[in-house]
C-alpha positions in Angstrom: -14.9 -33.8 81.6 -17.9 -32.3 83.2 -19.1 -30.4 86.5 -22.6 -30.1 87.7 -23.3 -27.5 90.5 -26.1 -26.4 92.5 -26.1 -22.7 93.8 -29.2 -22.3 96.0 -28.5 -18.9 96.9 -28.5 -17.9 93.1 -31.2 -20.4 92.3 -29.0 -21.8 89.7 -28.2 -25.3 88.3 -25.1 -25.1 86.2 -23.7 -27.8 84.0 -20.2 -27.7 82.3 -18.8 -30.2 79.8 -16.2 -30.1 77.3 -14.0 -32.5 74.9 -15.1 -35.8 73.5 -17.7 -37.8 75.7 -17.5 -41.6 75.9 -20.7 -43.7 76.5 -19.5 -44.2 80.1 -18.9 -40.3 80.7 -22.3 -39.6 79.2 -24.2 -42.3 81.6 -22.1 -40.7 84.5 -23.3 -37.3 83.7 -27.0 -38.4 83.6 -26.9 -40.1 87.0 -25.0 -37.1 88.4 -27.5 -34.8 87.1 -30.4 -36.6 88.3 -28.7 -37.2 91.7 -27.8 -33.5 92.2 -31.3 -32.2 91.0 -33.5 -34.7 92.6 -33.3 -32.9 96.0 -34.4 -29.3 94.8 -37.5 -27.9 93.5 -36.1 -27.1 89.9 -39.1 -25.0 89.2 -37.5 -22.1 91.3 -34.1 -22.6 89.6 -32.6 -21.4 86.5 -30.6 -24.0 84.2 -27.3 -22.8 82.5 -25.6 -25.3 80.5 -22.3 -24.7 79.2 -21.1 -27.3 76.5 -19.4 -24.5 74.5 -16.3 -26.7 73.6 -18.0 -30.1 73.4 -16.9 -32.0 70.4 -19.1 -34.1 68.0 -19.6 -37.7 69.1 -20.5 -41.0 68.0 -24.0 -42.3 67.3 -24.3 -43.9 70.6 -23.3 -41.1 72.7 -25.4 -38.7 70.4 -28.4 -40.9 71.5 -27.3 -40.1 75.2 -27.0 -36.4 74.3 -30.6 -36.7 73.1 -31.5 -38.1 76.5 -29.7 -35.4 78.4 -31.3 -32.7 76.2 -34.8 -34.3 77.1 -33.9 -34.4 80.7 -33.5 -30.6 80.6 -36.8 -30.3 79.4 -38.7 -33.0 81.4 -37.9 -31.0 84.8 -39.5 -27.7 85.1 -37.0 -24.8 85.5 -37.8 -20.8 85.7 -35.4 -20.7 82.6 -33.2 -22.8 80.4 -29.9 -21.3 78.9 -27.4 -23.1 76.7 -24.2 -21.6 75.7 -23.8 -22.2 72.0 -21.2 -24.6 70.7 -18.0 -23.6 69.2 -18.1 -26.5 66.6 -20.7 -25.8 63.8 -20.9 -29.6 63.4 -21.7 -30.1 67.0 -24.0 -27.2 67.3 -26.0 -28.5 64.2 -26.1 -31.9 65.7 -27.6 -30.3 68.9 -30.3 -28.6 66.6 -31.3 -31.6 64.8 -31.6 -33.7 68.0 -33.5 -30.7 69.7 -36.2 -30.6 66.9 -37.0 -34.3 67.9 -37.4 -33.5 71.5 -40.8 -32.1 72.4 -40.6 -28.6 73.9 -36.9 -28.3 73.5 -36.7 -25.6 70.8 -39.4 -23.4 72.4 -38.1 -23.7 75.9 -34.3 -23.2 75.5 -32.5 -20.0 74.8 -29.0 -20.3 73.4 -26.7 -17.7 74.6 -23.1 -16.8 73.6 -21.8 -17.1 77.1 -22.8 -17.6 80.8 -22.7 -13.8 81.1 -25.4 -13.2 78.7 -27.5 -16.3 80.4 -27.2 -14.4 83.8 -27.7 -11.0 82.4 -31.3 -12.3 80.8 -31.8 -13.9 83.9 -31.4 -10.6 85.9 
């Protein structure tokens, strides 16, 4: 399950995902994210991603996860905040994938929850 919302008042792009993602869901998430962010100037927005309860995935879905992570970097944002995952295995998968994406580690702030991200944004 996932949800992507754009808040023009707060200048926030919010992405939420949880559970086990299938390849279809991953492709749908990418298409929805691109569609919803294509009509805004993302450089004026902060990105908050909450995938805290996302579970480990198959190698095919992991490849799509890498595409999603790269998408977060390719678009300019004022700030990028990702809530740390509950699963140590999944978080290590994200860390490993992040190292292979130029600019990911340097441009993403991992936070404990959405409230911390919003406090850092000010």
